CHARMM internal coordinates of N, CA and C (Angstrom, degrees):
IC EDIT
DIST 1 N 1 CA 1.4662
DIST 1 CA 1 C 1.5357
ANGL 1 N 1 CA 1 C 110.76
DIST 1 C 2 N 1.3414
ANGL 1 CA 1 C 2 N 116.55
DIHE 1 N 1 CA 1 C 2 N -38.10
DIST 2 N 2 CA 1.4593
ANGL 1 C 2 N 2 CA 118.57
DIHE 1 CA 1 C 2 N 2 CA 179.79
DIST 2 CA 2 C 1.5258
ANGL 2 N 2 CA 2 C 111.46
DIHE 1 C 2 N 2 CA 2 C -64.08
DIST 2 C 3 N 1.3443
ANGL 2 CA 2 C 3 N 116.34
DIHE 2 N 2 CA 2 C 3 N -42.20
DIST 3 N 3 CA 1.4594
ANGL 2 C 3 N 3 CA 119.43
DIHE 2 CA 2 C 3 N 3 CA 179.59
DIST 3 CA 3 C 1.5210
ANGL 3 N 3 CA 3 C 111.55
DIHE 2 C 3 N 3 CA 3 C -61.47
DIST 3 C 4 N 1.3350
ANGL 3 CA 3 C 4 N 115.56
DIHE 3 N 3 CA 3 C 4 N -39.16
DIST 4 N 4 CA 1.4655
ANGL 3 C 4 N 4 CA 119.93
DIHE 3 CA 3 C 4 N 4 CA 178.70
DIST 4 CA 4 C 1.5239
ANGL 4 N 4 CA 4 C 110.60
DIHE 3 C 4 N 4 CA 4 C -62.59
DIST 4 C 5 N 1.3507
ANGL 4 CA 4 C 5 N 115.62
DIHE 4 N 4 CA 4 C 5 N -43.71
DIST 5 N 5 CA 1.4520
ANGL 4 C 5 N 5 CA 119.71
DIHE 4 CA 4 C 5 N 5 CA 179.76
DIST 5 CA 5 C 1.5282
ANGL 5 N 5 CA 5 C 110.74
DIHE 4 C 5 N 5 CA 5 C -64.49
DIST 5 C 6 N 1.3361
ANGL 5 CA 5 C 6 N 116.39
DIHE 5 N 5 CA 5 C 6 N -39.92
DIST 6 N 6 CA 1.4635
ANGL 5 C 6 N 6 CA 119.89
DIHE 5 CA 5 C 6 N 6 CA 179.12
DIST 6 CA 6 C 1.5306
ANGL 6 N 6 CA 6 C 110.23
DIHE 5 C 6 N 6 CA 6 C -63.02
DIST 6 C 7 N 1.3319
ANGL 6 CA 6 C 7 N 115.99
DIHE 6 N 6 CA 6 C 7 N -39.01
DIST 7 N 7 CA 1.4661
ANGL 6 C 7 N 7 CA 120.38
DIHE 6 CA 6 C 7 N 7 CA 178.98
DIST 7 CA 7 C 1.5281
ANGL 7 N 7 CA 7 C 109.88
DIHE 6 C 7 N 7 CA 7 C -61.63
DIST 7 C 8 N 1.3303
ANGL 7 CA 7 C 8 N 116.57
DIHE 7 N 7 CA 7 C 8 N -44.17
DIST 8 N 8 CA 1.4679
ANGL 7 C 8 N 8 CA 120.12
DIHE 7 CA 7 C 8 N 8 CA 179.89
DIST 8 CA 8 C 1.5300
ANGL 8 N 8 CA 8 C 109.87
DIHE 7 C 8 N 8 CA 8 C -63.38
DIST 8 C 9 N 1.3424
ANGL 8 CA 8 C 9 N 117.24
DIHE 8 N 8 CA 8 C 9 N -43.43
DIST 9 N 9 CA 1.4618
ANGL 8 C 9 N 9 CA 120.29
DIHE 8 CA 8 C 9 N 9 CA -179.77
DIST 9 CA 9 C 1.5198
ANGL 9 N 9 CA 9 C 110.58
DIHE 8 C 9 N 9 CA 9 C -62.07
DIST 9 C 10 N 1.3322
ANGL 9 CA 9 C 10 N 117.47
DIHE 9 N 9 CA 9 C 10 N -44.79
DIST 10 N 10 CA 1.4652
ANGL 9 C 10 N 10 CA 119.62
DIHE 9 CA 9 C 10 N 10 CA -178.94
DIST 10 CA 10 C 1.5254
ANGL 10 N 10 CA 10 C 110.16
DIHE 9 C 10 N 10 CA 10 C -66.22
DIST 10 C 11 N 1.3317
ANGL 10 CA 10 C 11 N 117.58
DIHE 10 N 10 CA 10 C 11 N -35.26
DIST 11 N 11 CA 1.4625
ANGL 10 C 11 N 11 CA 120.14
DIHE 10 CA 10 C 11 N 11 CA 176.75
DIST 11 CA 11 C 1.5238
ANGL 11 N 11 CA 11 C 110.47
DIHE 10 C 11 N 11 CA 11 C -63.83
DIST 11 C 12 N 1.3303
ANGL 11 CA 11 C 12 N 116.78
DIHE 11 N 11 CA 11 C 12 N -42.16
DIST 12 N 12 CA 1.4608
ANGL 11 C 12 N 12 CA 119.88
DIHE 11 CA 11 C 12 N 12 CA 178.66
DIST 12 CA 12 C 1.5253
ANGL 12 N 12 CA 12 C 110.68
DIHE 11 C 12 N 12 CA 12 C -63.50
DIST 12 C 13 N 1.3225
ANGL 12 CA 12 C 13 N 117.11
DIHE 12 N 12 CA 12 C 13 N -42.26
DIST 13 N 13 CA 1.4589
ANGL 12 C 13 N 13 CA 120.34
DIHE 12 CA 12 C 13 N 13 CA 178.30
DIST 13 CA 13 C 1.5252
ANGL 13 N 13 CA 13 C 110.54
DIHE 12 C 13 N 13 CA 13 C -62.05
DIST 13 C 14 N 1.3388
ANGL 13 CA 13 C 14 N 116.11
DIHE 13 N 13 CA 13 C 14 N -43.50
DIST 14 N 14 CA 1.4584
ANGL 13 C 14 N 14 CA 119.05
DIHE 13 CA 13 C 14 N 14 CA 179.97
DIST 14 CA 14 C 1.5241
ANGL 14 N 14 CA 14 C 111.19
DIHE 13 C 14 N 14 CA 14 C -63.73
DIST 14 C 15 N 1.3213
ANGL 14 CA 14 C 15 N 117.28
DIHE 14 N 14 CA 14 C 15 N -39.78
DIST 15 N 15 CA 1.4595
ANGL 14 C 15 N 15 CA 119.35
DIHE 14 CA 14 C 15 N 15 CA -178.98
DIST 15 CA 15 C 1.5288
ANGL 15 N 15 CA 15 C 109.93
DIHE 14 C 15 N 15 CA 15 C -66.83
DIST 15 C 16 N 1.3392
ANGL 15 CA 15 C 16 N 117.14
DIHE 15 N 15 CA 15 C 16 N -38.09
DIST 16 N 16 CA 1.4675
ANGL 15 C 16 N 16 CA 119.75
DIHE 15 CA 15 C 16 N 16 CA 178.24
DIST 16 CA 16 C 1.5278
ANGL 16 N 16 CA 16 C 109.64
DIHE 15 C 16 N 16 CA 16 C -65.12
DIST 16 C 17 N 1.3345
ANGL 16 CA 16 C 17 N 116.71
DIHE 16 N 16 CA 16 C 17 N -44.30
DIST 17 N 17 CA 1.4598
ANGL 16 C 17 N 17 CA 119.45
DIHE 16 CA 16 C 17 N 17 CA 179.41
DIST 17 CA 17 C 1.5202
ANGL 17 N 17 CA 17 C 111.04
DIHE 16 C 17 N 17 CA 17 C -63.55
DIST 17 C 18 N 1.3308
ANGL 17 CA 17 C 18 N 117.18
DIHE 17 N 17 CA 17 C 18 N -42.19
DIST 18 N 18 CA 1.4625
ANGL 17 C 18 N 18 CA 119.52
DIHE 17 CA 17 C 18 N 18 CA -179.56
DIST 18 CA 18 C 1.5283
ANGL 18 N 18 CA 18 C 110.49
DIHE 17 C 18 N 18 CA 18 C -67.38
DIST 18 C 19 N 1.3300
ANGL 18 CA 18 C 19 N 116.98
DIHE 18 N 18 CA 18 C 19 N -32.53
DIST 19 N 19 CA 1.4622
ANGL 18 C 19 N 19 CA 119.38
DIHE 18 CA 18 C 19 N 19 CA 178.19
DIST 19 CA 19 C 1.5212
ANGL 19 N 19 CA 19 C 110.76
DIHE 18 C 19 N 19 CA 19 C -67.07
DIST 19 C 20 N 1.3331
ANGL 19 CA 19 C 20 N 117.49
DIHE 19 N 19 CA 19 C 20 N -35.89
DIST 20 N 20 CA 1.4558
ANGL 19 C 20 N 20 CA 119.12
DIHE 19 CA 19 C 20 N 20 CA 178.74
DIST 20 CA 20 C 1.5224
ANGL 20 N 20 CA 20 C 110.74
DIHE 19 C 20 N 20 CA 20 C -76.77
DIST 20 C 21 N 1.3381
ANGL 20 CA 20 C 21 N 117.21
DIHE 20 N 20 CA 20 C 21 N -30.04
DIST 21 N 21 CA 1.4594
ANGL 20 C 21 N 21 CA 119.90
DIHE 20 CA 20 C 21 N 21 CA -179.32
DIST 21 CA 21 C 1.5204
ANGL 21 N 21 CA 21 C 112.23
DIHE 20 C 21 N 21 CA 21 C -82.94
DIST 21 C 22 N 1.3307
ANGL 21 CA 21 C 22 N 117.76
DIHE 21 N 21 CA 21 C 22 N -24.79
DIST 22 N 22 CA 1.4628
ANGL 21 C 22 N 22 CA 120.53
DIHE 21 CA 21 C 22 N 22 CA -174.45
DIST 22 CA 22 C 1.5275
ANGL 22 N 22 CA 22 C 112.82
DIHE 21 C 22 N 22 CA 22 C -61.04
DIST 22 C 23 N 1.3350
ANGL 22 CA 22 C 23 N 121.37
DIHE 22 N 22 CA 22 C 23 N -48.92
DIST 23 N 23 CA 1.4674
ANGL 22 C 23 N 23 CA 119.66
DIHE 22 CA 22 C 23 N 23 CA -179.68
DIST 23 CA 23 C 1.5185
ANGL 23 N 23 CA 23 C 112.53
DIHE 22 C 23 N 23 CA 23 C -59.79
DIST 23 C 24 N 1.3448
ANGL 23 CA 23 C 24 N 117.43
DIHE 23 N 23 CA 23 C 24 N -36.02
DIST 24 N 24 CA 1.4604
ANGL 23 C 24 N 24 CA 120.08
DIHE 23 CA 23 C 24 N 24 CA 178.94
DIST 24 CA 24 C 1.5216
ANGL 24 N 24 CA 24 C 109.84
DIHE 23 C 24 N 24 CA 24 C -63.99
DIST 24 C 25 N 1.3361
ANGL 24 CA 24 C 25 N 116.99
DIHE 24 N 24 CA 24 C 25 N -44.32
DIST 25 N 25 CA 1.4597
ANGL 24 C 25 N 25 CA 120.26
DIHE 24 CA 24 C 25 N 25 CA 177.92
DIST 25 CA 25 C 1.5223
ANGL 25 N 25 CA 25 C 110.53
DIHE 24 C 25 N 25 CA 25 C -62.55
DIST 25 C 26 N 1.3325
ANGL 25 CA 25 C 26 N 116.90
DIHE 25 N 25 CA 25 C 26 N -41.02
DIST 26 N 26 CA 1.4629
ANGL 25 C 26 N 26 CA 120.06
DIHE 25 CA 25 C 26 N 26 CA 179.29
DIST 26 CA 26 C 1.5212
ANGL 26 N 26 CA 26 C 110.57
DIHE 25 C 26 N 26 CA 26 C -63.82
DIST 26 C 27 N 1.3270
ANGL 26 CA 26 C 27 N 117.16
DIHE 26 N 26 CA 26 C 27 N -41.76
DIST 27 N 27 CA 1.4584
ANGL 26 C 27 N 27 CA 120.26
DIHE 26 CA 26 C 27 N 27 CA 178.93
DIST 27 CA 27 C 1.5211
ANGL 27 N 27 CA 27 C 110.67
DIHE 26 C 27 N 27 CA 27 C -62.33
DIST 27 C 28 N 1.3439
ANGL 27 CA 27 C 28 N 116.50
DIHE 27 N 27 CA 27 C 28 N -44.16
DIST 28 N 28 CA 1.4621
ANGL 27 C 28 N 28 CA 120.08
DIHE 27 CA 27 C 28 N 28 CA -178.99
DIST 28 CA 28 C 1.5231
ANGL 28 N 28 CA 28 C 110.52
DIHE 27 C 28 N 28 CA 28 C -63.63
DIST 28 C 29 N 1.3335
ANGL 28 CA 28 C 29 N 116.76
DIHE 28 N 28 CA 28 C 29 N -45.24
DIST 29 N 29 CA 1.4679
ANGL 28 C 29 N 29 CA 119.34
DIHE 28 CA 28 C 29 N 29 CA -178.89
DIST 29 CA 29 C 1.5297
ANGL 29 N 29 CA 29 C 110.52
DIHE 28 C 29 N 29 CA 29 C -66.63
DIST 29 C 30 N 1.3335
ANGL 29 CA 29 C 30 N 117.69
DIHE 29 N 29 CA 29 C 30 N -39.34
DIST 30 N 30 CA 1.4632
ANGL 29 C 30 N 30 CA 120.21
DIHE 29 CA 29 C 30 N 30 CA 178.67
DIST 30 CA 30 C 1.5251
ANGL 30 N 30 CA 30 C 110.09
DIHE 29 C 30 N 30 CA 30 C -65.34
DIST 30 C 31 N 1.3343
ANGL 30 CA 30 C 31 N 117.40
DIHE 30 N 30 CA 30 C 31 N -40.97
DIST 31 N 31 CA 1.4604
ANGL 30 C 31 N 31 CA 121.39
DIHE 30 CA 30 C 31 N 31 CA 178.23
DIST 31 CA 31 C 1.5213
ANGL 31 N 31 CA 31 C 110.69
DIHE 30 C 31 N 31 CA 31 C -61.86
DIST 31 C 32 N 1.3412
ANGL 31 CA 31 C 32 N 116.12
DIHE 31 N 31 CA 31 C 32 N -44.97
DIST 32 N 32 CA 1.4673
ANGL 31 C 32 N 32 CA 119.51
DIHE 31 CA 31 C 32 N 32 CA 178.34
DIST 32 CA 32 C 1.5201
ANGL 32 N 32 CA 32 C 110.66
DIHE 31 C 32 N 32 CA 32 C -62.05
DIST 32 C 33 N 1.3379
ANGL 32 CA 32 C 33 N 116.80
DIHE 32 N 32 CA 32 C 33 N -43.14
DIST 33 N 33 CA 1.4658
ANGL 32 C 33 N 33 CA 120.88
DIHE 32 CA 32 C 33 N 33 CA -179.65
DIST 33 CA 33 C 1.5283
ANGL 33 N 33 CA 33 C 110.59
DIHE 32 C 33 N 33 CA 33 C -61.47
DIST 33 C 34 N 1.3388
ANGL 33 CA 33 C 34 N 116.91
DIHE 33 N 33 CA 33 C 34 N -44.71
DIST 34 N 34 CA 1.4646
ANGL 33 C 34 N 34 CA 120.75
DIHE 33 CA 33 C 34 N 34 CA -179.42
DIST 34 CA 34 C 1.5248
ANGL 34 N 34 CA 34 C 110.15
DIHE 33 C 34 N 34 CA 34 C -64.18
DIST 34 C 35 N 1.3306
ANGL 34 CA 34 C 35 N 116.59
DIHE 34 N 34 CA 34 C 35 N -43.55
DIST 35 N 35 CA 1.4671
ANGL 34 C 35 N 35 CA 119.93
DIHE 34 CA 34 C 35 N 35 CA -178.49
DIST 35 CA 35 C 1.5221
ANGL 35 N 35 CA 35 C 110.39
DIHE 34 C 35 N 35 CA 35 C -64.05
DIST 35 C 36 N 1.3400
ANGL 35 CA 35 C 36 N 116.94
DIHE 35 N 35 CA 35 C 36 N -45.22
DIST 36 N 36 CA 1.4670
ANGL 35 C 36 N 36 CA 118.99
DIHE 35 CA 35 C 36 N 36 CA -177.94
DIST 36 CA 36 C 1.5252
ANGL 36 N 36 CA 36 C 110.68
DIHE 35 C 36 N 36 CA 36 C -66.75
DIST 36 C 37 N 1.3296
ANGL 36 CA 36 C 37 N 118.52
DIHE 36 N 36 CA 36 C 37 N -39.46
DIST 37 N 37 CA 1.4653
ANGL 36 C 37 N 37 CA 119.39
DIHE 36 CA 36 C 37 N 37 CA 179.50
DIST 37 CA 37 C 1.5237
ANGL 37 N 37 CA 37 C 110.30
DIHE 36 C 37 N 37 CA 37 C -69.18
DIST 37 C 38 N 1.3369
ANGL 37 CA 37 C 38 N 117.36
DIHE 37 N 37 CA 37 C 38 N -37.45
DIST 38 N 38 CA 1.4621
ANGL 37 C 38 N 38 CA 119.96
DIHE 37 CA 37 C 38 N 38 CA 177.92
DIST 38 CA 38 C 1.5249
ANGL 38 N 38 CA 38 C 109.84
DIHE 37 C 38 N 38 CA 38 C -62.79
DIST 38 C 39 N 1.3349
ANGL 38 CA 38 C 39 N 117.56
DIHE 38 N 38 CA 38 C 39 N -45.73
DIST 39 N 39 CA 1.4600
ANGL 38 C 39 N 39 CA 120.33
DIHE 38 CA 38 C 39 N 39 CA 177.94
DIST 39 CA 39 C 1.5216
ANGL 39 N 39 CA 39 C 110.55
DIHE 38 C 39 N 39 CA 39 C -63.50
DIST 39 C 40 N 1.3303
ANGL 39 CA 39 C 40 N 117.06
DIHE 39 N 39 CA 39 C 40 N -36.67
DIST 40 N 40 CA 1.4639
ANGL 39 C 40 N 40 CA 120.12
DIHE 39 CA 39 C 40 N 40 CA 178.14
DIST 40 CA 40 C 1.5220
ANGL 40 N 40 CA 40 C 111.27
DIHE 39 C 40 N 40 CA 40 C -63.73
DIST 40 C 41 N 1.3395
ANGL 40 CA 40 C 41 N 117.16
DIHE 40 N 40 CA 40 C 41 N -42.99
DIST 41 N 41 CA 1.4623
ANGL 40 C 41 N 41 CA 120.10
DIHE 40 CA 40 C 41 N 41 CA 179.27
DIST 41 CA 41 C 1.5216
ANGL 41 N 41 CA 41 C 110.74
DIHE 40 C 41 N 41 CA 41 C -66.36
DIST 41 C 42 N 1.3350
ANGL 41 CA 41 C 42 N 117.69
DIHE 41 N 41 CA 41 C 42 N -40.79
DIST 42 N 42 CA 1.4630
ANGL 41 C 42 N 42 CA 120.80
DIHE 41 CA 41 C 42 N 42 CA 178.18
DIST 42 CA 42 C 1.5228
ANGL 42 N 42 CA 42 C 109.68
DIHE 41 C 42 N 42 CA 42 C -62.20
DIST 42 C 43 N 1.3324
ANGL 42 CA 42 C 43 N 116.43
DIHE 42 N 42 CA 42 C 43 N -43.26
DIST 43 N 43 CA 1.4579
ANGL 42 C 43 N 43 CA 121.03
DIHE 42 CA 42 C 43 N 43 CA 179.60
DIST 43 CA 43 C 1.5251
ANGL 43 N 43 CA 43 C 110.04
DIHE 42 C 43 N 43 CA 43 C -61.56
DIST 43 C 44 N 1.3304
ANGL 43 CA 43 C 44 N 116.92
DIHE 43 N 43 CA 43 C 44 N -44.79
DIST 44 N 44 CA 1.4668
ANGL 43 C 44 N 44 CA 120.37
DIHE 43 CA 43 C 44 N 44 CA -179.85
DIST 44 CA 44 C 1.5247
ANGL 44 N 44 CA 44 C 110.88
DIHE 43 C 44 N 44 CA 44 C -63.50
DIST 44 C 45 N 1.3264
ANGL 44 CA 44 C 45 N 117.74
DIHE 44 N 44 CA 44 C 45 N -43.75
DIST 45 N 45 CA 1.4625
ANGL 44 C 45 N 45 CA 119.93
DIHE 44 CA 44 C 45 N 45 CA -178.64
DIST 45 CA 45 C 1.5303
ANGL 45 N 45 CA 45 C 110.28
DIHE 44 C 45 N 45 CA 45 C -65.37
DIST 45 C 46 N 1.3351
ANGL 45 CA 45 C 46 N 117.48
DIHE 45 N 45 CA 45 C 46 N -36.33
DIST 46 N 46 CA 1.4592
ANGL 45 C 46 N 46 CA 119.52
DIHE 45 CA 45 C 46 N 46 CA 177.36
DIST 46 CA 46 C 1.5219
ANGL 46 N 46 CA 46 C 110.69
DIHE 45 C 46 N 46 CA 46 C -66.71
DIST 46 C 47 N 1.3260
ANGL 46 CA 46 C 47 N 117.18
DIHE 46 N 46 CA 46 C 47 N -35.50
DIST 47 N 47 CA 1.4631
ANGL 46 C 47 N 47 CA 119.39
DIHE 46 CA 46 C 47 N 47 CA -179.17
DIST 47 CA 47 C 1.5243
ANGL 47 N 47 CA 47 C 111.08
DIHE 46 C 47 N 47 CA 47 C -70.84
DIST 47 C 48 N 1.3365
ANGL 47 CA 47 C 48 N 116.66
DIHE 47 N 47 CA 47 C 48 N -34.11
DIST 48 N 48 CA 1.4619
ANGL 47 C 48 N 48 CA 118.37
DIHE 47 CA 47 C 48 N 48 CA -177.36
DIST 48 CA 48 C 1.5254
ANGL 48 N 48 CA 48 C 111.84
DIHE 47 C 48 N 48 CA 48 C -76.76
DIST 48 C 49 N 1.3330
ANGL 48 CA 48 C 49 N 117.82
DIHE 48 N 48 CA 48 C 49 N -25.86
DIST 49 N 49 CA 1.4695
ANGL 48 C 49 N 49 CA 119.14
DIHE 48 CA 48 C 49 N 49 CA -178.22
DIST 49 CA 49 C 1.5061
ANGL 49 N 49 CA 49 C 112.67
DIHE 48 C 49 N 49 CA 49 C -82.82
END
COOR INIT
IC SEED 1 N 1 CA 1 C
IC BUILD
């Protein structure tokens, strides 16, 4: 029973940590996506001119 309880506690800790880390990962991925698409649009506009 103790091991089961420890498993639940560690799962809760992991979920809390992942919840705090998730927005940071989303921000980083969104920033990368915006930067790459912006560079792609600049590259395309330079090629067309």
